[in-house]
C-alpha positions as CSV (number, residue, x, y, z in Angstrom):
1,X,-20.4,4.6,15.5
2,X,-18.1,3.3,12.8
3,X,-16.7,5.9,10.5
4,X,-14.5,5.2,7.5
5,X,-11.1,6.8,8.0
6,X,-9.6,8.9,5.2
7,X,-5.9,9.7,4.7
8,X,-5.7,12.9,2.7
9,X,-3.2,15.7,2.0
10,X,-3.4,18.5,4.7
11,X,-3.7,22.1,3.5
12,X,-1.0,23.2,5.9
13,X,1.4,20.5,4.6
14,X,1.8,16.9,5.4
15,X,-1.1,14.4,5.6
16,X,-4.2,14.1,7.8
17,X,-6.4,11.3,9.1
18,X,-10.0,12.3,9.1
19,X,-13.2,10.4,9.9
20,X,-15.8,10.4,7.2
21,X,-18.1,13.4,7.5
22,X,-15.8,15.2,10.0
23,X,-14.8,18.8,9.2
24,X,-11.6,18.7,11.3
25,X,-8.6,16.3,11.1
26,X,-8.2,13.7,13.8
27,X,-4.5,14.1,13.6
28,X,-1.9,15.6,11.2
29,X,1.4,13.9,10.2
30,X,4.5,14.9,8.3
31,X,4.4,11.8,6.1
32,X,1.7,9.8,4.4
33,X,3.3,6.6,5.8
34,X,2.7,7.8,9.4
35,X,-0.9,8.9,8.6
36,X,-1.7,5.5,7.0
37,X,-0.3,3.6,10.1
38,X,-2.4,5.7,12.4
39,X,-5.5,5.5,10.2
40,X,-5.2,1.7,9.9
41,X,-5.2,1.3,13.7
42,X,-8.4,3.4,14.0
43,X,-10.1,1.5,11.2
44,X,-9.1,-1.8,12.8
45,X,-10.5,-0.7,16.2
46,X,-13.7,0.6,14.7
47,X,-14.0,-2.3,12.2
48,X,-14.4,0.2,9.3
49,X,-12.6,1.1,6.1
50,X,-9.4,3.0,5.5
51,X,-9.4,5.1,2.3
52,X,-6.1,6.4,1.1
53,X,-6.0,9.5,-1.2
54,X,-3.1,10.6,-3.4
55,X,-1.7,14.1,-3.5
56,X,-4.5,15.3,-5.9
57,X,-7.1,14.0,-3.5
58,X,-8.2,11.0,-5.7
59,X,-8.7,7.6,-4.0
60,X,-5.6,5.4,-4.6
61,X,-6.4,2.5,-2.2
62,X,-9.1,1.1,0.1
63,X,-8.7,-1.4,2.9
64,X,-11.6,-2.9,4.8
65,X,-11.1,-4.0,8.4
66,X,-14.7,-4.9,9.3
67,X,-17.4,-7.2,8.1
68,X,-16.9,-7.0,4.3
69,X,-20.2,-7.2,2.5
70,X,-18.4,-8.4,-0.6
71,X,-15.7,-10.9,0.7
72,X,-13.2,-12.2,-1.9
73,X,-14.2,-15.5,-3.5
74,X,-11.7,-18.3,-3.4
């Protein structure tokens, strides 16, 4: 089952990687950079999307690693 991976601030400090719809974090990191690298690997393996949130919880970036329904034109 493919779940989008979200990198969000963790309530206890640091950042967490969390599968969409999950109540618990997959893993917690001290830095956002570490969380993004881990989340990217999961998203690539599952061919899903990585959604990166800022400190206020708003989406700042999305990266798709699967079959993109809206590929770039060029």
